[in-house]
Every structure is written in structure tokens, then in C-alpha cells.
C-alpha positions as CSV (number, residue, x, y, z in Angstrom):
1,M,-23.0,21.7,9.6
2,L,-21.7,24.1,12.2
3,I,-22.6,27.2,10.2
4,T,-26.2,26.0,9.7
5,V,-26.6,25.0,13.4
6,R,-25.4,28.4,14.5
7,E,-27.2,30.6,12.0
8,G,-30.3,28.5,12.2
9,L,-30.3,28.7,16.0
10,E,-29.9,32.5,15.8
11,A,-32.9,32.8,13.5
12,G,-34.9,30.3,15.6
13,L,-34.2,32.1,18.9
14,I,-35.3,35.4,17.4
15,I,-38.6,33.8,16.3
16,A,-39.0,32.2,19.7
17,I,-38.5,35.5,21.5
18,I,-41.1,37.2,19.3
19,L,-43.6,34.4,19.6
20,S,-43.1,34.2,23.4
21,Y,-43.6,37.9,23.8
22,L,-46.8,37.9,21.7
23,T,-48.1,35.0,23.9
24,R,-47.3,36.9,27.0
25,I,-49.2,40.0,25.9
26,D,-52.1,38.0,24.7
27,E,-51.5,38.7,21.0
28,R,-51.2,35.2,19.6
29,R,-53.4,36.2,16.7
30,Y,-50.3,37.7,15.2
31,W,-48.4,34.4,15.2
32,R,-49.4,33.7,11.6
33,H,-47.8,36.9,10.4
34,I,-44.5,36.0,12.1
35,W,-44.6,32.6,10.5
36,L,-45.4,34.1,7.1
37,G,-42.5,36.5,7.3
38,A,-40.1,33.7,8.4
39,A,-41.4,31.4,5.6
40,L,-40.9,34.1,3.0
41,A,-37.4,34.8,4.2
42,F,-36.5,31.1,4.1
43,A,-37.9,30.8,0.6
44,G,-36.0,33.9,-0.5
45,S,-32.8,32.5,0.9
46,L,-33.3,29.3,-1.1
47,V,-33.9,31.3,-4.2
48,A,-30.7,33.3,-3.6
49,G,-28.8,30.1,-3.2
50,I,-30.2,28.6,-6.4
51,V,-29.4,31.8,-8.3
52,L,-25.8,31.7,-7.0
53,E,-25.4,28.0,-7.9
54,V,-26.9,28.4,-11.4
55,T,-24.8,31.5,-12.1
56,A,-21.6,29.7,-11.0
57,T,-22.4,26.6,-13.1
58,S,-23.1,28.8,-16.2
59,L,-19.5,30.2,-16.0
60,S,-16.3,28.5,-16.8
61,G,-12.6,29.1,-16.6
62,Q,-11.4,32.4,-15.1
63,A,-14.9,33.8,-14.8
64,M,-16.0,31.0,-12.5
65,E,-12.8,31.2,-10.5
66,A,-13.2,34.9,-10.1
67,M,-16.8,34.4,-8.9
68,E,-15.8,31.7,-6.4
69,G,-12.9,33.7,-5.1
70,G,-15.0,36.8,-4.7
71,A,-17.8,34.9,-3.0
72,M,-15.2,33.5,-0.5
73,L,-13.9,36.9,0.4
74,L,-17.4,38.4,0.6
75,A,-18.4,35.5,2.9
76,V,-15.4,36.3,5.2
77,V,-16.4,40.0,5.5
78,V,-20.1,39.3,6.1
79,L,-19.6,36.4,8.5
80,T,-17.0,38.2,10.5
81,A,-19.1,41.3,10.8
82,M,-22.1,39.4,12.0
83,I,-20.2,37.3,14.5
84,I,-18.7,40.4,16.1
85,W,-22.1,42.2,16.0
86,M,-23.9,39.3,17.5
87,K,-21.3,39.1,20.3
88,S,-21.8,42.8,21.2
89,Q,-25.6,42.8,20.8
90,A,-26.6,39.5,22.3
91,A,-27.3,40.8,25.7
92,S,-29.9,43.3,24.5
93,I,-31.3,41.6,21.5
94,G,-34.4,40.3,23.4
95,A,-35.3,43.8,24.7
96,N,-34.8,45.3,21.3
97,L,-37.1,42.7,19.6
98,R,-39.8,43.3,22.2
99,Q,-39.6,47.1,21.6
100,R,-40.0,46.6,17.9
101,V,-43.0,44.3,18.5
102,D,-44.6,46.9,20.7
103,L,-44.0,49.6,18.1
104,A,-45.6,47.4,15.4
105,L,-48.6,46.7,17.5
106,R,-49.1,50.3,18.4
107,S,-49.1,51.2,14.7
108,G,-51.7,48.4,14.1
109,S,-49.5,47.1,11.3
110,A,-49.5,43.3,11.0
111,L,-47.2,43.8,8.0
112,A,-44.6,45.4,10.3
113,L,-44.6,42.2,12.4
114,A,-44.2,40.0,9.3
115,L,-41.4,42.3,8.1
116,L,-39.6,42.0,11.5
117,A,-39.6,38.2,11.2
118,F,-38.6,38.4,7.5
119,T,-35.6,40.6,8.1
120,A,-34.4,38.6,11.1
121,V,-34.6,35.2,9.3
122,G,-33.6,36.7,5.9
123,R,-30.4,38.1,7.4
124,E,-29.4,34.8,8.8
125,G,-30.5,32.9,5.7
126,L,-28.4,35.1,3.3
127,E,-25.4,34.7,5.5
128,T,-25.8,31.0,5.5
129,V,-26.3,30.8,1.8
130,L,-23.2,32.9,1.1
131,F,-21.0,30.9,3.4
132,L,-22.3,27.5,2.2
133,F,-21.8,28.5,-1.5
134,A,-18.3,29.7,-0.8
135,G,-17.5,26.5,1.2
136,S,-19.0,24.3,-1.5
137,T,-16.5,25.4,-4.1
138,T,-13.7,23.6,-2.2
139,A,-15.8,20.8,-0.7
140,D,-14.5,17.2,-1.4
141,S,-17.9,15.6,-1.4
142,S,-20.9,17.6,-2.6
143,S,-23.5,15.2,-1.3
144,A,-21.9,14.9,2.2
145,Y,-21.5,18.7,2.3
146,W,-25.2,19.4,1.7
147,I,-26.4,16.6,3.8
148,G,-24.4,18.0,6.7
149,A,-25.9,21.5,6.0
150,G,-29.4,20.1,6.1
151,A,-28.7,18.2,9.3
152,G,-27.4,21.4,10.9
153,L,-30.7,23.2,10.1
154,A,-32.7,20.3,11.6
155,I,-30.6,20.4,14.8
156,A,-31.0,24.2,15.0
157,A,-34.8,23.8,14.6
158,G,-34.9,21.2,17.3
159,L,-32.8,23.2,19.7
160,S,-34.9,26.4,19.1
161,Y,-38.1,24.4,19.9
162,V,-36.6,23.0,23.1
163,V,-35.6,26.4,24.2
164,Y,-39.0,27.9,23.3
165,V,-41.1,25.4,25.2
166,G,-38.8,25.7,28.2
167,A,-37.8,22.0,28.2
168,A,-34.2,23.0,28.9
169,R,-32.1,26.0,29.8
170,L,-29.3,25.9,27.3
171,P,-26.0,27.7,27.8
172,L,-26.4,29.8,24.7
173,G,-23.7,32.4,25.7
174,P,-20.9,29.8,25.9
175,F,-22.3,28.1,22.8
176,F,-22.2,31.2,20.7
177,N,-18.8,32.1,22.0
178,F,-17.4,28.7,21.1
179,T,-19.0,28.5,17.7
180,G,-18.0,32.2,17.0
181,I,-14.3,31.3,17.5
182,I,-14.6,28.2,15.4
183,L,-16.3,30.2,12.6
184,I,-13.6,32.8,12.7
185,V,-11.0,30.0,12.2
186,L,-13.1,28.6,9.3
187,A,-13.4,32.1,7.8
188,A,-9.6,32.4,7.9
189,G,-9.4,29.3,5.8
190,L,-12.0,30.8,3.4
191,L,-9.9,34.0,3.2
192,V,-6.8,32.0,2.2
193,N,-8.7,29.9,-0.4
194,G,-10.3,33.1,-1.8
195,L,-7.0,34.8,-2.2
196,K,-5.5,31.7,-3.8
197,E,-8.3,31.6,-6.4
198,L,-7.8,35.3,-7.3
199,H,-4.0,34.8,-7.5
200,E,-4.4,31.8,-9.8
201,I,-6.3,33.9,-12.4
202,G,-3.9,36.9,-12.1
203,V,-6.2,39.3,-10.1
204,I,-3.6,39.3,-7.4
205,F,-0.2,39.4,-9.1
206,S,2.2,38.5,-6.3
207,L,1.9,36.8,-2.8
208,G,5.6,36.7,-2.2
209,P,7.8,33.6,-1.9
210,H,6.9,30.2,-0.6
211,V,7.8,30.0,3.1
212,W,7.9,26.2,3.6
213,D,7.1,22.8,2.0
214,T,5.4,20.1,3.9
215,Y,4.2,18.1,0.9
216,N,6.2,15.0,1.9
217,V,4.6,15.2,5.4
218,L,1.0,16.0,4.3
219,A,0.2,16.3,0.6
220,D,-2.4,18.7,-0.5
221,N,-4.1,15.9,-2.6
222,S,-4.3,13.4,0.2
223,Q,-7.7,12.9,1.9
224,L,-6.6,14.7,5.0
225,G,-4.9,17.4,3.0
226,R,-8.0,18.1,1.0
227,F,-10.1,18.2,4.1
228,L,-7.8,20.6,5.9
229,S,-7.6,22.7,2.7
230,T,-11.4,23.0,2.6
231,I,-11.9,24.0,6.2
232,L,-8.6,25.7,7.2
233,G,-7.1,26.7,3.9
234,Y,-4.2,24.3,4.3
235,D,-1.4,24.5,1.7
236,S,1.7,22.4,1.9
237,S,3.7,25.1,0.2
238,P,2.0,28.5,1.1
239,Y,3.0,31.9,-0.1
240,L,4.3,34.4,2.5
241,G,1.4,36.7,1.6
242,L,-1.2,34.0,2.4
243,V,0.5,33.1,5.7
244,A,0.6,36.8,6.7
245,A,-3.1,37.3,5.7
246,H,-4.2,34.2,7.6
247,L,-2.4,35.2,10.8
248,A,-3.4,38.9,10.6
249,Y,-7.0,38.0,10.1
250,L,-7.1,35.6,13.0
251,A,-5.4,38.1,15.3
252,L,-7.7,41.0,14.4
253,A,-11.0,39.0,14.3
254,L,-10.3,37.2,17.5
255,A,-9.3,40.5,19.2
256,F,-12.5,42.3,18.1
257,F,-14.5,39.2,19.2
258,A,-12.9,39.2,22.6
259,M,-13.6,42.9,23.1
260,G,-17.4,42.3,22.6
261,R,-19.6,42.6,25.6
262,T,-19.5,39.5,27.8
263,S,-22.8,40.1,29.6
264,S,-24.4,37.8,27.1
265,D,-22.4,34.8,28.4
266,R,-25.3,33.2,30.3
267,S,-28.0,30.6,29.9
268,V,-31.0,31.7,28.0
269,R,-34.6,30.4,27.8
270,P,-36.9,32.6,25.8
271,A,-39.9,30.8,27.1
272,A,-39.3,32.5,30.4
273,V,-40.9,35.6,29.0
274,K,-44.2,33.8,29.1
275,S,-44.8,34.9,32.7
276,T,-48.0,36.9,33.4
277,S,-46.3,39.5,35.5
278,E,-47.3,42.2,33.0
279,P,-50.9,43.2,32.3
280,R,-52.4,41.9,29.1
281,R,-53.2,44.2,26.3
282,N,-56.8,44.9,25.5
283,E,-57.7,43.7,22.0
284,G,-59.5,45.9,19.7
């Protein structure tokens, strides 16, 4: 649920900023192009997810494990890069979006506006699809997993609307900081699970010796053990290489995240751009 709340809210806020700015400059006639681009991106993300799932179910044995392990590692790379990028760019993302809207309007291209929404929503959508697919390979309950993902999207849509209409000033900076840290921790678990998958099929030949054994304390096949394995990569008898990779990733990812600009750590309400302090554009 957390990944869909965060990624959905990122996409929703981008759309809210664009729509608010178009309203402010009296260009609401372009709203339909923004919604068209967003809808196409959402549909494209669904298609990508279906293709991944169908491809995975058509494979078996080592081929399926290789795909699952590769998807986990790719999800770690993409998600980490986007978390750190969002941290560094959050403070200026609104100004950048408004500049791109102005450029599209000056060119007279409604297609450029639709493409702006398409790329923004599509980027978040593909990240979400990749992470959800990677996570689903180790999920204990498929139905609960996807219900949670859907609930996360619904929450994100609701929060985006609340922010847009100005019903509340949400502390988005702290929210994205907190969820960013949590997602890095989850990505570390994905990294471990992905490496284990590739080790099991012989792609990675050695991960070193086992460093401890806590099976009698918390077994991997217990309900709590399976849950922790899915979200944190828990292993009652981990290899040294996995422990080292886990700790190294956490240290590096959190360090880069902490070095991101902190000027975005503030409350945000995109609806605030609806002021009439700027002159309206002349249509036509």
C-alpha cells in the first residue's frame, strides 16, 4: 500500500499543479488534454503490468526465478534513483512544471501539454508496476497484496484532491521524507530477495558462509517470518554476502537521501497557485 500511496500522490500532485496553473492563467480549456495524457499513462502502466504478469506466468523453473530476481534488482535501482531524485528536485518541481506549461502554450501545442501529463504519470506508473510486480513474487497472500495496492491508489487520489481544492495544507515534505526512508528499507529487502533468487539458480555462485542461525527463534516459514522475508528480506540463516549487501545498500542509499536538498521540507498546497496576482493570458 505504501508504494502506491507515495507514487500515486506524486503523480496526483503533478497533475494538481498543472491544473491549478492552467486555471490561474485562464486556460482551463486545456484541462481535457491533461486528463487525456494522464489517462493514457495510467492505461499504459496497466498494460505494462499485465505484460509482466503474463510473461512471468508463462515461464517456469529457472527462467521464472531469473525474471523474478532480475525484476527485484531493477526495481531497487529504479526506485532508489527516483526517491533520491525526488528529494533533490521537490523544491523546484512546481516552477519547472509551470515553465513547461508556458512553453507548451507558447508553441500552441495541446499535444505538448498532454505529453507533459503522460510522461509525469507514466513515470510514476511504471515505477509502481515494477515495484509491485517485484514485491508480488514473495507476497504471502496475492489477494491481500493487490487489495492493499488498490487501496493505496484510492488514498493517493483522495489526498491529491484534498490538496488541490485547498481543503488542507498537508505536510508533504515530512511525508515524502518519511516514506522515502521506509521505501529505502523495503528496497533493501528486495535487493536481498533478488540476490537470493539469482543465487538459487546459479547466476551468483557464492555469497560466502552463513553468519548466524535464528531459525529456532523465528523460522522463515512461520507467519511472521514470511511477512518479514517479504518486506525486509529476513533470512534466519543469511549468507555473509547478503548481510554485507543489505547493510551497504542501506548505508549508501540513506546517505545520498540525507544529502538531498532539504528546502522541500515544508507544507504544500498546490491550490495556492490559483491566486489572481498574475495577469491572465489573452486567448486566441
